[in-house]
Wavefront OBJ file of the C-alpha trace (Angstrom):
o trace
v -0.171 0.007 -0.053
v 1.214 3.408 -0.440
v 0.571 6.617 -2.361
v 1.964 9.011 -5.241
v 4.121 12.047 -3.952
v 5.338 14.156 -6.871
v 4.452 11.318 -9.116
v 6.649 8.862 -7.279
v 5.357 5.936 -5.578
v 5.851 5.691 -1.662
v 5.010 2.535 0.361
v 3.072 3.706 3.273
v -0.045 3.069 5.293
v -3.546 3.101 3.399
v -4.785 4.519 7.167
v -4.470 8.045 7.319
v -5.452 9.807 10.434
v -5.788 13.024 12.327
v -3.989 14.240 15.459
v -6.476 12.464 17.775
v -6.082 9.043 16.154
v -9.304 9.332 14.150
v -9.276 7.978 10.491
v -9.156 11.175 8.049
v -10.385 10.180 4.632
v -8.151 12.064 1.948
v -10.186 14.316 -0.667
v -10.169 13.075 -4.184
v -8.046 14.653 -6.848
v -10.146 14.912 -10.216
v -13.697 16.479 -9.943
v -14.257 16.976 -14.018
v -17.714 16.575 -15.452
v -19.208 15.188 -18.517
v -21.029 17.704 -20.436
v -22.112 18.878 -23.750
v -19.666 21.455 -24.917
v -17.124 20.688 -22.618
v -13.600 18.505 -22.909
v -15.789 15.521 -21.783
v -18.724 15.451 -23.993
v -21.114 12.385 -23.809
v -19.941 9.809 -26.369
v -20.262 6.043 -26.449
v -16.946 4.046 -26.253
v -15.199 7.308 -25.093
v -15.019 6.306 -21.281
v -13.626 3.741 -19.208
v -14.169 2.866 -15.800
v -11.450 1.407 -12.985
v -12.931 -0.721 -10.230
v -12.510 -2.869 -7.714
v -15.347 -5.458 -6.948
v -14.115 -5.318 -3.166
v -14.445 -1.448 -3.010
v -17.964 -0.005 -1.851
v -17.435 3.330 -3.281
v -16.384 1.660 -6.925
v -19.269 -0.855 -6.100
v -21.981 2.208 -6.572
v -20.572 3.249 -9.873
v -20.976 -0.362 -11.069
v -24.481 -0.650 -9.870
v -25.438 2.524 -11.799
v -23.449 1.262 -14.891
v -26.030 -1.485 -15.325
v -29.038 0.197 -14.073
v -28.621 3.174 -16.530
v -27.949 1.315 -19.238
v -24.376 2.358 -19.903
v -22.606 -1.150 -20.176
v -22.106 -0.992 -23.793
v -21.138 2.450 -23.762
v -18.529 2.206 -20.679
v -16.042 -0.311 -20.655
v -14.363 -1.131 -17.352
v -11.437 -2.917 -15.651
v -11.451 -4.393 -12.144
v -8.176 -4.854 -10.117
v -7.248 -7.800 -7.875
v -8.576 -7.886 -4.347
v -5.080 -8.065 -3.002
v -3.610 -4.393 -2.340
v -0.056 -4.815 -1.141
v 3.076 -2.583 -1.493
v 2.066 -2.030 -5.083
v -1.320 -0.599 -4.213
v -3.979 -2.050 -6.580
v -2.708 -3.968 -9.100
v -4.437 -5.652 -12.585
v -3.882 -9.391 -12.286
v -6.364 -11.657 -14.254
v -4.972 -14.573 -12.752
v -7.193 -13.998 -9.839
v -10.893 -15.105 -10.447
v -12.565 -12.201 -11.673
v -10.229 -9.574 -12.002
v -9.210 -8.347 -15.266
v -6.092 -6.822 -16.824
v -6.001 -3.003 -17.950
v -8.290 -3.587 -21.078
v -7.428 -0.225 -22.270
v -3.937 0.991 -21.669
v -2.408 -2.346 -20.241
v -1.086 -0.961 -17.234
v 0.178 -3.067 -14.560
v -0.754 -0.979 -11.515
v -3.772 1.412 -10.926
v -1.291 4.145 -9.938
v -0.084 4.322 -13.826
v -3.518 5.452 -14.639
v -2.754 8.631 -12.208
v 0.425 9.408 -13.309
v -0.695 9.471 -16.795
v -2.873 11.652 -16.168
v -0.744 13.843 -14.210
v 3.035 12.813 -14.319
v 3.725 14.751 -11.232
v 0.617 14.064 -9.072
v 0.700 13.872 -5.427
v -2.506 11.713 -4.227
v -3.688 8.346 -2.731
v -4.514 6.021 -5.365
v -8.242 5.059 -5.231
v -11.247 3.318 -6.966
v -13.471 4.191 -8.922
v -11.592 5.988 -11.491
v -13.690 7.094 -14.806
v -11.243 7.806 -17.519
v -11.414 9.683 -21.076
v -10.155 7.469 -23.663
v -9.863 10.353 -26.200
v -8.299 12.958 -23.865
v -6.284 10.502 -21.974
v -6.717 11.765 -18.503
v -9.042 10.871 -15.484
v -12.350 12.572 -15.499
v -13.512 12.257 -11.889
v -12.127 9.783 -9.082
v -14.871 10.776 -6.401
v -17.631 8.141 -6.680
v -20.612 10.401 -5.477
v -19.895 12.387 -8.556
v -19.498 9.578 -11.067
v -22.830 8.366 -10.018
v -24.336 11.783 -11.028
v -22.810 11.532 -14.116
v -24.020 8.300 -14.774
v -27.649 9.455 -13.631
v -28.080 11.978 -16.311
v -25.150 12.970 -18.403
v -25.741 9.892 -20.866
v -29.577 9.700 -21.503
v -30.003 11.256 -24.632
v -27.242 8.463 -25.786
v -29.011 5.431 -24.040
v -32.812 6.672 -23.894
v -32.591 5.675 -20.319
v -34.282 8.414 -18.418
v -34.463 6.648 -14.958
v -33.629 9.492 -12.300
v -32.371 8.533 -8.897
v -31.833 11.887 -8.043
v -35.223 13.415 -8.753
v -35.678 17.062 -8.298
v -38.623 16.752 -5.612
v -36.626 14.402 -3.203
v -33.206 16.060 -3.404
v -32.929 17.814 -0.243
v -34.256 14.648 1.473
v -31.985 12.783 -0.446
v -29.077 15.098 0.536
v -29.698 14.941 4.146
v -29.786 11.295 4.024
v -26.454 11.219 2.323
v -24.702 13.251 4.679
v -25.642 11.280 8.087
v -25.247 8.036 6.258
v -21.897 8.906 4.713
v -20.385 10.395 8.105
v -21.764 7.871 10.201
v -22.250 4.489 8.129
v -20.335 4.709 4.907
v -17.094 6.333 6.375
v -18.123 5.334 9.970
v -17.237 1.742 9.422
v -13.838 2.913 8.224
v -13.593 5.281 11.053
v -14.025 2.347 13.321
v -11.979 -0.138 11.767
v -8.876 2.177 11.313
v -9.098 4.262 14.450
v -6.252 4.398 16.530
v -7.330 5.040 20.221
v -9.896 3.696 22.143
v -11.923 6.846 22.262
v -11.773 7.624 18.542
v -12.895 4.014 18.234
v -15.711 4.518 20.821
v -17.148 7.628 19.088
v -17.283 6.103 15.601
v -18.689 2.799 16.466
v -21.218 4.705 18.792
v -22.294 7.079 15.927
v -22.501 3.935 13.422
v -25.031 2.350 15.442
v -27.305 5.045 16.450
v -27.608 5.864 12.838
v -28.216 1.982 11.792
v -30.771 2.625 14.651
v -32.230 5.291 12.996
v -32.208 3.908 9.464
v -33.933 0.847 11.001
v -36.739 3.012 12.172
v -36.933 4.933 8.936
v -37.822 1.671 7.098
v -40.568 0.733 9.279
v -43.288 0.180 6.654
v -41.331 1.306 3.642
v -39.463 -0.611 0.832
v -36.812 2.048 0.596
v -35.559 5.081 2.516
v -37.954 7.309 0.799
v -41.095 5.227 0.883
v -41.376 3.388 -2.565
v -39.139 4.868 -4.760
v -35.624 3.770 -5.026
v -33.204 6.938 -4.875
v -29.467 7.822 -4.683
v -29.801 7.464 -1.255
v -30.513 3.653 -1.186
v -27.713 3.138 -3.944
v -25.123 4.753 -1.685
v -26.115 2.781 1.278
v -26.573 -0.708 -0.040
v -22.936 -1.498 -0.906
v -21.784 -0.768 2.826
v -24.663 -3.019 3.786
v -23.472 -5.914 1.738
v -19.973 -5.747 3.211
v -21.136 -5.309 6.943
v -21.786 -8.591 8.232
v -19.089 -10.291 6.106
v -16.239 -7.875 6.855
v -17.086 -4.642 8.907
v -18.865 -6.631 11.659
v -15.569 -8.412 12.800
v -12.683 -6.993 10.832
v -13.525 -3.242 11.498
v -15.155 -4.403 15.178
v -18.357 -3.255 14.103
v -19.652 -5.936 16.310
v -22.778 -4.521 18.518
v -25.397 -6.059 15.861
v -25.196 -7.469 12.712
v -27.378 -6.502 9.762
v -29.132 -9.516 10.160
v -30.175 -8.665 13.569
v -32.476 -5.872 12.302
v -35.743 -6.644 11.227
v -36.374 -3.942 8.634
v -32.729 -3.258 7.670
v -32.232 -7.265 6.685
v -35.520 -6.920 4.744
v -34.160 -4.042 3.000
v -31.152 -5.222 2.094
v -32.446 -8.596 0.749
v -35.067 -6.791 -1.310
v -32.162 -4.518 -2.805
v -29.607 -7.630 -3.267
v -32.290 -9.312 -5.622
v -32.343 -6.423 -7.936
v -29.616 -7.662 -10.878
v -27.983 -4.421 -10.937
v -26.851 -4.875 -7.494
v -26.573 -8.846 -7.461
v -24.537 -9.332 -10.605
v -21.968 -6.583 -9.425
v -21.677 -8.046 -6.000
v -18.314 -10.307 -5.542
v -18.282 -11.508 -2.204
v -14.992 -13.508 -2.534
v -13.141 -10.002 -3.612
v -14.847 -8.355 -0.739
v -13.848 -10.861 2.004
v -10.214 -11.415 0.279
v -9.560 -7.768 -0.003
v -10.122 -6.713 3.539
v -8.398 -9.502 5.334
v -5.681 -9.931 3.329
v -4.711 -6.253 2.586
v -5.076 -4.494 5.866
v -2.162 -6.051 7.593
v -2.262 -3.572 10.372
v -5.455 -5.162 11.274
v -4.819 -8.737 10.106
v -1.010 -9.316 10.049
v -1.025 -12.745 8.971
v -3.468 -12.351 6.411
v -5.857 -14.972 7.737
v -9.081 -15.292 5.553
v -12.119 -16.460 8.048
v -14.190 -19.287 6.759
v -17.591 -17.621 7.616
v -19.947 -16.374 7.675
v -22.193 -19.009 5.787
v -25.393 -16.994 5.311
v -23.959 -13.449 3.904
v -27.640 -12.099 3.032
l 1 2 3 4 5 6 7 8 9 10 11 12 13 14 15 16 17 18 19 20 21 22 23 24 25 26 27 28 29 30 31 32 33 34 35 36 37 38 39 40 41 42 43 44 45 46 47 48 49 50 51 52 53 54 55 56 57 58 59 60 61 62 63 64 65 66 67 68 69 70 71 72 73 74 75 76 77 78 79 80 81 82 83 84 85 86 87 88 89 90 91 92 93 94 95 96 97 98 99 100 101 102 103 104 105 106 107 108 109 110 111 112 113 114 115 116 117 118 119 120 121 122 123 124 125 126 127 128 129 130 131 132 133 134 135 136 137 138 139 140 141 142 143 144 145 146 147 148 149 150 151 152 153 154 155 156 157 158 159 160 161 162 163 164 165 166 167 168 169 170 171 172 173 174 175 176 177 178 179 180 181 182 183 184 185 186 187 188 189 190 191 192 193 194 195 196 197 198 199 200 201 202 203 204 205 206 207 208 209 210 211 212 213 214 215 216 217 218 219 220 221 222 223 224 225 226 227 228 229 230 231 232 233 234 235 236 237 238 239 240 241 242 243 244 245 246 247 248 249 250 251 252 253 254 255 256 257 258 259 260 261 262 263 264 265 266 267 268 269 270 271 272 273 274 275 276 277 278 279 280 281 282 283 284 285 286 287 288 289 290 291 292 293 294 295 296 297 298 299 300 301 302 303 304 305 306 307 308 309
């Protein structure tokens, strides 16, 4: 594991912390848009998505790619689940992983240095790559899914809107609290370096899960009977919770299975082809337990759980 500093690869921990010992996520480096009349217009075959099946942030983009009918228009490559001293690597010898189908790079960091030879950044997925401009458009998952939600509608004819105007305020509020306490909260729990920061993170995590459990009483989705971006940002974390976060990140107050409404909600979402067919539990379990040597130094992969959903 490591990062790029002035275009040079430096081996270092994936865990970045503030002065209190709390996990501190590094902001993303590329925040471009896909819009008509810009450097990155919507075109079929022009864009390539780099992902990891293990990563919840990347999983969002794969779900949207399928939901929005973009599979014929946006190609993708997926890295090996093993993230060691070289960071994310392309290794098709691991089942489900691919080579870099576009540039034929060996390491994901080469995608970043191709875009900017002197870049200083963490090397993360997902990445939306522009094949014509030979650069990264965006590497922030929350922005990539917004791009997928609307930027290619004229190309695909798919006008499904997971961020409808009438719900945007409610979606934004849900996204904020769920990101802080659940999506990022599991990492703040697992990567905490002091008891105090762990206690604060895990308490906030389960307070938020309890709140979501109450929201889902009598509802199919977070906003009633309408599937929205808020659900699609939450589900990748829930899919990883019992199999990884419960034990590996010490988020072991309750499992998702222990919640009546959350477990029902997760089962319903998982049966959607766009979610089920983009979920790879082997990559998920392998990545976390094998890559985080600060947490699991002997890289022992647990046998269970048997029933994941």
